[in-house]
N, C-alpha and C positions, 0 to 999 in steps of 0.2 A: 475616502475609504469608508466602507460600511462597518457597522458595529453590530455584534451579536451578543446578547446578554444571556447568561445562565445563572441560575440560583443554586448555591451550595450552602451547606451548613458550616458553622465555624470550624469544625474539625477538618472537614474537607478543604476548606479555604487554606488553613494552615499547612496541610499536607501538600497541596498544589504549590503554594508559595515556597515551601521548603525545598521541594523537588526542583522547581524551576531555578531557584537561587543556587542550589548545589551544582547545577550544570551551567550556571552563568547566563541564564535566559530570563527574559521578562516573563511574567505569567502569560501575557498575550502571545508572545512568540512560542512559548511551550505549548499552549493549547492549540494554536494554529498548526504547528508542526505535527502534533499528535493526531489531530483530526484529519489532516491531509494524508498522513501515513496510513491511518486506518482506512480511509477511502481507497487509497492506492492498493493496499493489501486485499481488500474485499474485491476490487476490480480484477486484480491478478488471479484471485481464486476463481472468480466467475469465468474469466477467459480460459484458464487451465481446465476447469470442469467442462466447458464447451468443447475444447480441443480434444479432451479425453473421450467425451461422448461421441464426437465425430470419428475418432479413431476406432471406437468399438463398433460403430455402425458401418465404417468403411476402412477396414484394416489394410486393404490393398492400396489405399491412397497414401500410405506412409512414404516419406522421402528420407533417405539416409543422408546424414551429414556428409559422408564421404562422396556421395553422388553430387551433392551441391558443390563441394570443393572441386571436383573434376570439371564441372560445367563452368566454374569461374576461372579456371586456369586457362591462360591464353597460350 
């Protein structure tokens, strides 16, 4: 497993440790989860923005959920 090091001041270290401990996590697990969630959130925003831009450029390409349901029913 790889290691990433980051520097924080004493106050930030105490805050991070307290928060992680409150939720029953190690500092490593807390930071890993937080970073991954941030990346996933940013990715979701980017995908949503692209989808919305596509909708604005091609509003006739919209597919209704009810139409998809009809197609999937056998």
